[in-house]
C-alpha positions in Angstrom: 166.6 99.1 93.8 169.9 100.6 95.0 173.1 99.7 93.2 176.8 100.1 93.3 179.6 99.8 90.7 179.0 96.9 88.3 181.6 94.6 86.7 182.6 95.7 83.3 181.8 93.0 80.8 184.7 91.2 79.3 185.8 92.4 75.8 183.8 90.6 73.1 184.5 90.7 69.4 182.0 92.5 67.2 179.1 90.2 66.2 180.0 87.6 68.9 177.4 86.3 71.3 177.7 87.1 75.0 177.0 84.9 78.0 173.8 86.1 79.5 175.1 85.5 83.0 178.7 86.9 83.0 179.0 88.7 79.6 181.9 86.6 78.3 182.1 85.6 74.7 180.2 82.4 73.8 182.5 80.3 71.5 181.1 78.2 68.7 177.6 76.9 68.9 175.3 77.1 72.0 176.6 74.1 74.0 175.1 75.5 77.3 171.8 77.3 77.7 169.5 78.2 80.6 165.8 79.2 80.5 165.4 82.8 81.9 162.1 84.6 81.7 160.8 81.9 79.3 163.7 82.4 76.9 166.6 80.1 76.3 169.7 82.2 77.1 173.2 81.4 75.8 175.9 80.6 78.4 179.6 80.4 78.1 180.2 77.4 80.4 178.3 74.9 82.5 179.1 76.9 85.7 177.2 79.9 84.4 174.4 77.7 83.2 174.1 76.1 86.6 174.2 79.5 88.3 171.5 80.9 86.1 169.3 77.8 86.6 169.8 78.0 90.4 168.9 81.7 90.4 165.7 81.1 88.4 164.7 77.9 90.3 165.1 79.8 93.6 162.6 82.4 92.6 165.2 85.1 92.0 164.7 85.7 88.3 164.2 89.4 89.0 168.0 89.6 89.5 168.6 89.7 85.8 166.3 92.7 85.3 167.5 94.6 88.4 171.3 94.1 87.9 173.5 96.9 86.7 176.3 94.7 85.3 177.4 91.2 84.7 178.3 88.7 87.4 181.6 87.0 87.7 182.0 83.9 85.6 180.8 80.9 87.6 182.9 77.8 88.0 181.5 74.3 88.4 181.1 73.6 92.1 183.8 71.2 93.4 182.1 69.0 96.0 185.5 67.7 97.3 186.7 71.2 97.8 183.5 72.3 99.6 183.8 69.3 102.0 187.1 70.8 103.3 185.3 73.9 104.6 183.3 71.8 107.1 186.6 71.3 109.1 186.7 75.1 109.7 185.9 76.0 113.3 182.5 77.7 112.8 180.1 76.6 115.5 176.9 78.2 114.1 178.3 81.6 113.4 181.0 83.0 111.1 182.1 85.4 108.5 182.8 84.6 104.8 184.7 86.6 102.2 182.8 87.0 99.0 184.0 88.2 95.7 182.0 89.6 92.8 179.5 91.7 94.7 179.1 94.7 92.4 175.6 96.2 92.9 172.5 96.3 94.9 171.0 93.5 92.9 173.9 91.3 94.0 173.2 92.2 97.7 169.6 91.4 97.2 170.4 88.0 95.6 173.0 86.9 98.1 171.1 87.8 101.2 167.9 86.1 100.0 169.6 83.0 98.6 171.5 82.4 101.9 168.4 83.3 103.9 166.6 80.4 102.3 169.2 77.8 103.3 167.8 75.5 106.0 168.9 76.6 109.5 170.2 80.0 108.5 168.9 82.6 111.0 170.7 85.8 110.1 172.5 87.2 107.1 174.3 90.5 106.8 176.3 91.4 103.7 178.8 94.3 103.9 179.4 95.6 100.3 182.3 97.8 101.3 184.3 95.0 102.9 183.1 92.1 100.8 182.2 90.1 103.9 179.0 88.4 104.8 178.3 87.4 108.4 175.9 84.6 109.1 174.3 82.8 112.1 172.9 79.3 111.5 171.9 76.1 113.2 174.9 73.6 113.0 172.5 70.7 112.9 170.8 72.0 109.8 173.5 73.8 107.9 177.2 73.6 107.3 179.9 76.0 106.0 180.1 73.9 102.8 176.4 74.5 102.1 176.9 78.2 102.5 179.9 78.4 100.2 178.2 76.0 97.7 175.1 78.1 97.6 177.1 81.2 96.9 179.2 79.6 94.2 176.1 78.1 92.6 174.8 81.6 91.9 178.2 82.8 90.6 180.0 84.2 93.6 183.4 83.1 94.7 183.4 82.7 98.5 185.4 81.1 101.4 185.5 81.4 105.2 187.0 84.7 106.3 190.8 84.6 106.6 192.5 87.3 108.6 195.8 87.0 106.6 194.0 87.3 103.3 192.0 90.3 104.6 195.2 91.9 105.9 196.8 91.5 102.5 193.8 93.2 100.9 194.2 96.1 103.3 197.9 96.4 102.6 197.1 96.5 98.8 194.6 99.2 99.4 197.2 101.2 101.4 199.8 100.8 98.7 197.3 101.9 96.0 196.3 104.9 98.1 199.9 105.8 98.7 200.7 105.7 94.9 197.7 107.9 94.2 198.8 110.3 97.0 202.3 110.4 95.5 201.1 111.2 92.0 198.8 113.9 93.3 201.7 115.4 95.4 204.1 115.3 92.5 201.4 116.9 90.2 200.7 119.6 92.8 204.3 120.6 93.1 204.9 120.8 89.4 201.7 122.7 88.7 202.6 125.2 91.4 205.9 125.8 89.6 203.9 127.0 86.6 201.0 128.7 88.6 203.2 130.9 90.9 204.8 132.9 88.1 201.4 133.7 86.6 200.1 134.8 90.0 203.2 137.0 90.6 203.2 138.6 87.2 201.9 142.1 86.9 199.9 143.4 84.0 202.1 143.3 80.9 205.0 141.5 82.4 204.0 138.1 80.9 202.8 137.9 77.4 199.7 135.9 76.5 201.6 133.2 74.7 203.7 132.5 77.7 200.7 132.5 80.0 198.9 130.1 77.6 202.0 127.8 77.6 202.0 127.8 81.4 198.3 126.9 81.4 198.7 124.0 78.9 201.6 122.6 80.8 199.5 122.8 84.0 196.7 120.9 82.3 199.1 118.2 81.2 200.4 117.8 84.7 196.9 117.9 86.2 195.5 115.1 84.1 197.3 112.3 86.1 195.9 113.6 89.3 192.4 113.8 88.0 192.4 110.6 86.0 194.3 108.5 88.5 194.7 110.0 92.0 191.0 111.2 92.1 189.6 107.8 91.1 188.5 106.9 94.7 186.3 110.0 94.7 184.8 109.4 91.3 184.2 105.7 91.9 182.7 106.4 95.3 180.5 109.1 94.0 179.3 106.9 91.1 178.6 104.1 93.5 176.6 106.4 95.8 174.6 107.9 93.0 173.7 104.5 91.6 172.5 103.4 95.0 170.4 106.6 95.2 172.1 107.7 98.4 174.5 110.6 97.9 177.6 110.2 100.1 180.4 112.5 100.9 182.3 111.6 97.7 179.6 113.2 95.6 180.4 116.9 96.3 184.1 116.1 96.2 183.8 114.5 92.8 181.5 117.2 91.5 183.9 119.9 92.8 186.9 118.3 91.1 185.0 117.8 87.9 183.5 121.3 87.9 186.7 123.0 88.6 188.6 120.9 86.0 185.9 121.5 83.3 185.8 125.2 84.1 189.5 125.6 84.0 189.7 123.7 80.6 187.0 126.0 79.2 188.9 129.1 80.4 192.1 127.8 79.0 190.6 127.1 75.5 188.7 130.3 75.4 191.4 132.5 76.9 188.9 134.0 79.3 188.4 133.3 83.0 190.5 131.9 85.8 192.4 128.6 85.8 192.5 126.5 88.9 194.6 123.5 88.0 196.8 124.3 91.0 193.8 124.3 93.3 192.6 121.0 91.9 195.8 119.2 92.4 196.2 120.6 95.9 192.7 119.7 96.8 193.2 116.1 95.6 196.5 115.8 97.4 195.3 117.2 100.8 192.1 115.1 100.8 194.0 111.9 99.9 196.4 112.8 102.7 193.6 112.9 105.2 192.2 109.6 103.9 195.7 108.1 104.2 195.8 109.2 107.8 192.3 107.7 108.4 193.3 104.4 106.8 196.4 104.2 108.9 194.3 104.7 112.0 191.9 102.0 111.1 194.7 99.5 110.2 196.5 100.1 113.5 193.2 99.6 115.3 192.7 96.3 113.5 196.2 95.0 114.2 195.3 93.9 117.7 192.2 92.1 116.6 194.1 90.4 113.7 196.8 89.4 116.2 194.1 87.8 118.3 192.7 85.9 115.4 196.2 84.9 114.3 197.0 83.5 117.7 194.7 80.5 117.3 197.0 77.6 116.6 196.1 75.5 113.6 197.8 72.3 114.8 199.0 70.6 118.0 201.4 67.8 119.0 199.2 65.1 120.5 201.0 62.5 122.6 200.5 58.8 122.0 201.0 56.3 124.8 203.4 57.1 127.7 203.9 60.8 128.0 207.5 60.2 129.1 208.3 58.7 125.7 207.3 62.0 124.0 205.9 60.1 121.0 203.8 62.8 119.4 201.8 63.2 116.3 200.9 66.4 114.6 197.1 66.8 114.4 194.7 69.7 113.6 193.9 71.6 116.8 190.2 71.2 116.0 190.6 67.4 116.4 191.6 67.6 120.1 189.1 66.2 122.6 188.8 66.4 126.3 191.5 64.2 128.0 194.1 64.4 125.2 197.7 64.9 126.3 199.4 67.6 124.2 203.0 68.6 124.1 203.5 72.3 124.0 207.0 73.2 122.8 208.8 76.4 123.5 207.5 79.3 121.4 204.2 77.4 120.6 200.7 78.6 121.6 198.5 76.5 123.9 196.1 74.9 121.4 193.1 74.5 123.8 192.3 75.1 127.4 193.8 72.5 129.8 195.8 71.8 132.9 199.5 71.3 133.2 200.0 67.5 133.5 203.8 67.5 133.5 206.6 70.1 133.6 206.8 73.7 134.5 207.5 76.8 132.3 207.0 80.5 131.8 203.9 81.4 129.9 203.2 84.6 128.0 199.5 85.7 128.4 199.9 89.1 126.7 197.7 88.2 123.7 194.8 87.3 126.0 195.2 89.7 129.0 197.6 92.4 127.9 200.0 91.3 130.7 203.6 92.3 129.8 205.3 89.8 132.1 205.4 86.1 131.8 203.9 83.9 134.5 205.4 80.7 136.0 203.1 77.7 135.8 203.4 74.2 137.1 201.6 70.9 137.4 197.9 71.2 138.1 197.5 74.8 137.0 194.9 75.8 134.4 196.1 77.3 131.1 193.9 79.1 128.6 194.1 78.3 124.9 196.2 81.0 123.2 198.8 81.5 125.9 202.4 81.2 124.5 205.0 78.9 126.0 208.0 81.1 126.6 210.1 78.6 128.5 210.6 74.8 128.3 208.2 72.1 127.0 205.2 71.1 129.0 202.6 68.4 128.7 199.0 69.7 128.8 195.8 67.7 129.5 193.0 69.1 127.4 189.9 70.2 129.4 187.9 71.7 126.5 187.9 71.4 122.8 189.9 73.8 120.7 186.8 75.6 119.5 185.8 76.3 123.1 189.2 77.6 124.2 189.6 81.0 125.7 191.2 82.4 122.6 188.6 80.9 120.3 185.8 82.4 122.4 187.5 85.8 122.2 187.8 85.5 118.4 184.1 84.9 118.2 183.4 87.8 120.4 185.7 89.9 118.2 183.6 88.9 115.2 180.6 90.2 117.1 182.4 93.4 118.0 182.0 96.2 115.5 178.9 94.8 113.9 177.0 97.9 114.7 177.4 101.6 115.5 176.7 103.6 118.6 173.9 106.0 118.6 176.2 109.0 118.2 177.9 107.5 115.1 174.5 106.7 113.6 173.5 110.3 114.2 176.6 111.6 112.6 176.0 109.4 109.5 172.4 110.6 109.2 173.5 114.2 109.5 176.3 113.7 107.0 173.9 112.0 104.5 171.3 114.8 104.8 174.2 117.4 104.6 175.2 116.2 101.2 171.7 116.5 99.8 171.4 120.0 101.4 174.8 120.9 100.0 173.9 120.1 96.5 170.7 122.2 96.7 172.7 125.0 98.3 175.3 124.9 95.5 172.6 125.2 92.9 171.1 128.1 94.8 174.4 129.9 95.1 175.1 129.4 91.4 171.7 130.8 90.4 172.0 133.8 92.9 175.5 134.8 91.6 174.2 134.5 88.0 171.8 137.3 88.9 174.4 139.4 90.7 177.7 138.7 88.9 177.6 135.8 86.3 181.4 135.8 86.0 181.8 134.8 89.7 178.9 132.2 89.7 180.9 129.2 88.6 183.8 129.8 91.1 181.4 130.5 94.0 179.6 127.2 93.3 182.8 125.2 93.1 184.0 126.8 96.3 180.8 125.8 98.1 181.0 122.2 96.7 184.6 121.8 97.9 184.6 123.5 101.2 181.4 122.0 102.6 181.9 118.3 102.0 180.9 116.6 105.3 184.2 114.5 105.4 185.1 115.8 108.9 181.6 115.1 110.2 181.7 111.6 108.8 185.3 110.9 110.1 184.7 112.4 113.6 183.2 109.4 115.2 184.5 106.2 113.5 188.1 107.3 113.7 187.8 108.1 117.4 186.1 104.7 118.1 188.7 102.8 116.1 191.5 104.5 118.2 189.7 103.8 121.4 189.1 100.2 120.5 192.8 99.7 119.9 193.6 101.3 123.2 191.1 99.2 125.1 192.3 95.9 123.6 195.9 96.8 124.6 194.7 97.4 128.1 192.9 94.0 128.3 189.3 95.0 127.5 187.2 93.8 124.6 184.2 96.0 123.8 181.7 93.6 122.2 178.6 95.9 121.8 178.8 99.1 119.7 177.3 101.2 122.5 179.7 100.1 125.3 181.9 103.2 125.5 179.0 105.6 125.0 176.9 104.1 127.7 179.7 103.5 130.2 180.5 107.2 130.0 176.9 108.1 130.8 176.6 105.5 133.6 175.5 106.9 137.0 175.6 103.7 139.0 178.3 101.0 139.0 177.0 97.7 140.4 179.5 95.0 141.3 178.8 91.3 141.9 181.0 90.0 144.8 182.2 86.5 144.3 184.6 86.2 141.4 184.4 89.9 140.7 185.5 92.0 143.7 186.9 88.8 145.2 189.0 86.1 143.7 186.2 83.7 143.6 188.0 81.0 145.5 188.6 80.5 149.3 191.9 81.3 150.8 193.1 80.1 154.2 193.0 83.0 156.6 194.2 81.4 159.8 194.7 78.1 161.6 193.5 78.2 165.3 194.7 75.2 167.4 192.2 74.1 170.0 193.9 70.9 171.1 197.2 69.3 172.0 198.9 69.8 168.5 200.5 73.1 167.3 199.2 75.0 164.2 202.0 73.8 161.9 201.4 70.1 162.5 197.6 70.6 162.3 198.1 72.3 158.9 200.4 69.5 157.6 197.8 66.8 158.7 195.0 68.7 157.0 197.0 69.2 153.8 197.8 65.4 153.7 194.1 64.5 154.1 193.2 66.9 151.2 196.0 65.7 148.9 193.6 64.2 146.3 190.6 66.5 146.9 189.5 69.0 144.2 187.0 70.8 146.4 187.8 74.6 146.7 188.3 74.4 150.5 190.6 71.4 150.1 192.6 73.3 147.5 192.9 76.3 149.7 194.3 74.2 152.6 196.6 72.2 150.4 197.9 75.3 148.6 198.8 76.9 152.0 201.0 73.9 152.9 202.1 72.2 149.6 205.1 70.4 151.2 203.4 68.7 154.1 205.6 65.5 154.1 202.9 63.2 155.3 201.0 60.3 153.7 197.3 59.8 154.4 195.8 56.3 153.9 192.3 54.8 153.8 190.8 58.1 152.6 187.0 58.3 152.6 185.1 61.4 151.5 181.5 62.3 152.4 180.1 64.8 149.9 179.2 68.1 151.5 180.6 67.1 154.9 184.3 66.3 154.8 187.0 63.6 154.5 188.4 61.0 156.8 191.8 59.2 156.7 194.5 57.8 158.8 198.1 59.0 159.2 200.6 56.9 161.1 197.8 54.8 162.4 195.8 57.7 163.8 192.3 58.4 162.4 191.6 62.0 161.5 188.6 63.9 160.1 188.4 67.4 158.5 185.1 69.0 157.5 182.0 70.5 158.9 181.4 70.7 162.7 178.7 68.0 162.6 181.0 65.7 160.7 183.9 66.3 163.0 181.8 66.0 166.2 180.9 62.4 165.2 184.5 61.4 165.7 185.7 63.8 168.4 182.6 63.9 170.6 181.8 66.9 172.8 180.7 70.3 171.5 182.1 72.8 169.0 184.8 74.8 170.7 184.3 78.3 169.1 182.3 80.1 166.3 183.9 81.3 163.0 184.4 85.0 162.5 181.9 86.9 160.5 182.4 86.6 156.7 184.4 83.4 156.9 183.7 79.7 156.7 185.4 77.1 158.8 186.6 73.5 158.6 187.4 71.5 161.7 190.3 69.0 162.2 189.7 66.3 164.8 191.0 62.9 165.9 189.3 60.3 168.0 188.2 62.1 171.2 190.1 65.3 170.4 189.3 68.6 168.7 192.5 69.7 167.1 192.1 72.9 165.1 189.8 75.3 163.3 190.7 76.4 159.7 189.1 79.8 158.8 188.7 80.4 155.1 187.4 83.4 153.2 187.1 84.5 149.6 190.1 86.9 149.3 189.5 90.4 147.9 191.3 91.3 144.8 194.4 93.5 145.5 193.2 96.2 143.2 189.5 96.2 144.2 189.7 99.0 146.7 191.5 101.4 144.3 189.1 100.6 141.5 186.1 101.3 143.7 187.7 104.6 144.8 188.4 105.7 141.2 184.7 105.2 140.4 183.6 107.1 143.5 186.0 109.9 142.8 184.5 110.3 139.3 181.1 110.9 140.8 179.5 107.5 140.2 177.4 105.6 142.8 179.0 102.2 143.6 176.7 99.3 144.8 177.6 95.8 145.9 175.0 93.2 144.8 175.6 89.6 145.8 173.9 86.3 146.3 175.9 85.7 149.5 174.6 86.3 152.9 174.1 89.9 154.0 176.8 89.9 156.7 179.4 88.5 154.3 178.4 91.1 151.7 178.4 93.9 154.1 181.8 92.9 155.4 183.3 93.1 151.9 181.6 96.4 151.2 183.0 97.9 154.4 186.5 96.9 153.6 186.2 98.4 150.1 184.5 101.7 151.1 181.2 100.8 149.4 178.2 102.5 151.1 175.4 100.4 149.6 175.5 96.6 149.9 172.7 94.1 149.2 173.2 90.4 149.9 171.1 87.3 149.6 169.9 88.2 146.1 168.9 85.5 143.7 169.5 86.1 140.0 165.9 87.2 139.4 166.1 89.5 142.4 169.4 91.1 141.0 167.6 91.8 137.7 164.6 93.3 139.5 167.0 95.5 141.6 168.7 96.8 138.5 165.4 97.5 136.7 164.2 99.4 139.8 167.3 101.6 139.5 166.6 102.2 135.8 163.0 103.1 136.6 164.3 105.8 138.8 166.4 107.3 136.0 169.7 105.6 136.7 172.1 104.4 133.9 173.4 101.2 135.3 176.8 99.5 134.6 176.9 95.9 135.9 180.1 94.0 136.4 179.9 90.2 137.1 181.6 86.9 136.5 179.4 86.0 133.5 178.1 82.7 134.9 175.3 83.2 137.3 174.8 86.8 136.3 173.6 86.3 132.7 170.2 87.8 133.3 171.3 90.9 135.1 174.2 91.5 132.7 171.7 91.5 129.8 169.3 93.8 131.8 171.9 96.5 132.7 172.4 99.4 130.4 176.0 98.3 129.9 177.8 95.3 131.4 181.2 93.8 131.7 182.1 90.2 132.5 185.3 88.7 133.9 186.7 86.6 131.0 188.0 83.3 132.4 188.4 80.3 130.1 185.3 78.5 128.9 183.1 80.9 130.9 183.3 83.1 127.9 180.9 80.8 126.2 178.3 82.1 128.7 179.1 85.8 128.5 176.1 88.0 127.9 177.9 91.2 128.6 178.7 94.2 126.4 182.4 94.0 127.3 184.9 91.4 128.5 187.8 91.9 130.9 190.4 89.7 129.3 192.7 89.3 132.3 192.1 88.5 136.0 192.1 92.1 137.2 189.6 95.0 137.6 192.1 97.7 136.7 191.3 97.5 133.0 187.6 98.3 133.9 188.6 101.6 135.5 190.9 102.3 132.5 187.9 101.6 130.2 185.8 104.1 132.1 188.6 106.7 131.6 188.9 105.8 128.0 185.1 106.1 127.5 185.2 109.6 129.0 188.1 110.6 126.8 186.6 109.1 123.7 183.3 110.8 124.1 185.1 114.1 124.8 187.1 113.7 121.6 184.0 112.8 119.6 182.2 115.9 120.9 185.3 118.0 120.1 185.4 116.6 116.5 181.7 117.1 116.0 181.8 120.6 117.4 184.8 121.5 115.2 183.1 120.0 112.1 179.9 121.9 112.8 181.6 125.2 113.5 183.8 124.8 110.4 180.8 124.3 108.2 178.8 127.1 109.8 181.7 129.5 109.1 183.1 128.2 105.8 179.9 127.6 103.8 178.7 131.3 104.1 182.2 132.5 103.3 182.4 130.4 100.2 178.8 131.2 99.1 179.5 134.9 99.5 182.6 134.7 97.2 185.1 135.4 99.9 187.0 132.1 99.4 188.5 130.9 96.1 188.3 127.1 95.3 192.0 126.6 96.3 191.4 128.1 99.7 188.2 126.0 100.0 190.2 122.8 99.2 192.8 123.6 101.9 190.1 124.3 104.4 188.2 121.1 103.7 191.3 118.8 103.7 192.7 120.5 106.8 189.3 120.0 108.6 189.4 116.3 107.9 193.0 116.0 109.0 192.3 117.8 112.3 189.6 115.4 113.4 191.7 112.3 112.5 194.8 113.6 114.3 192.6 114.5 117.3 191.2 111.0 117.4 194.6 109.4 117.2 195.5 111.0 120.6 193.3 108.3 122.1 195.9 105.6 121.2 198.5 107.2 123.5 198.8 105.8 127.0 
């Protein structure tokens, strides 16, 4: 069974008994015991006894024979504390921070223990991050049960908190900086002693002085080896105990071998001393790792800001909104219909519509828009938008956990769970490279022993140092981290790991029409008078009749004439036909031709233009006006289509609307292939037919009616609007209400894959040239260290170019 670093047992006095679970000293007589493997084992506290009993009762007794170290001391489970975790917004999926995972046996135990909880469907524990991601049935399992199960077997756990995680990353950065500083200081001081030795001719420096320089260099190298190089030694030890040699193994072996050889040469007075090379190697490699950590932290800042934008509380109004009598409640407690006061500087706690007031809203966290937007009564607001003006009253239309921002946070949790194929390939190659490197190092050492034994040790160390596959391992993840940061700033969330890779390979870009290339809502195109009244008066009458109607056509007519100045009475609506009402004693109707004809008599005066829908306004015995409405194209749609066509991709319009309406939109946008009248199943069949012909299909839809085809495409993007995110089945989400980020994503995908290929090519060429040079004895260890560290730094800096706009 694989294993990683174990916890060191607490210090115990000689002759004292140890807790069988955590290794702590057992004071006095055996007050607590647990039966393990048929033997009563001593425990230090009731928590450890309960943990051991739970492990054995669950059928996990093998944990104690497979573990490589003691577990953390277990505390008695506090039921009251656990109950608090059920208030955390985790609707069937979430991430938990877990402490005390030390080895492969811990991973085995945690995953199997959680996997046996009722309703748990998926468990994935990441040892490196100390986070476990789960999916469960909310009706059968609760967060408190998950935390309680972990604590019962001795692991401290809690729902993942971005702030706490950010603090951990900051501590890691500070520790790495201190190690880098010590290594740099040691390198400079050792160089002061090494340079005179290098420059001295034969006889110009006596042996005692040279020995003194060597011993001083050893004293200055010790902090670098014993402190700064700890990440490499601990990583190598972890990898070896897991049975999977990683890239830290050759680094640690190279440092240890060079240090041991230099110490032996110093003591014996024969051979070369490479303390300067060791400190330089440690400093340069730590420097490249510091660059990598910085790139990852910057890439995570946008995601952490997204998580941190979810408000924890809200001011819920009681009674008359005008009284502004508000109570502070948890945002999770809001329900549909609640009135919420959103003060200046506060985030909107849940999706809703403005019930009172007007203000400027900042949507940058959700959409990347740099400018604020003016909103007023009746407008829909997504949860997470920030009020940048005056206070407004919001009527909640969805629970806080279903808000736009909450949905995005859950998508973010999904994002990054896997790796694209090219990253998996690089990891596999790097893993095999380490094994091959160790075998090559042994072969080089044996070969030089036959040719020139004095050079065997140095050649082997040079091969170990120069051929570490750090650059190969960093080439892909660093570029992907930088690209993810860039995309999020542009308003695109890549959910699936293969999104960029597949988008770059896409040959066909398939657009849905309604809500994607168009705004998804009708807009009044023209008012055509056909009777005694002019267009302005007809429009005012129509707006008054539609004053209380939420139908899209009614909204379009009302929005075109918001200040109509008329009052309609005795309103009566017929679903699917229209509305009737009286204004100043005159009876009017607006709606379909059949509905209008029943009041006006006669025949329909004219036909609607192709690609539009019409509503007729009539009075008793009179046809008054025809209102032509059409779903307006997005302003940026034509330029986005042109960018895809210019890049050599085939653009297709696939819609459920009639063929004539679909073809009309395609003609206006310059799309050659348009297919209308397609049901969802027919859309999926169309995409699969393209794939059968060898096409790589990228599908862009609104995420509601296109779920099947979004899943079926090779890569897909959905327009991310409000609660519709809950129905997203796409690989990426366009966070704003624009298609421009989609074209930017395609450009970013192309640049990202180009950078990854450049990095992989560089890493491969470097190893092909450097390894033979080191094996042949042409490179000393210090030159090898510079080459390896410089190679890693080059791929990181190349990847960071992706962050630039």
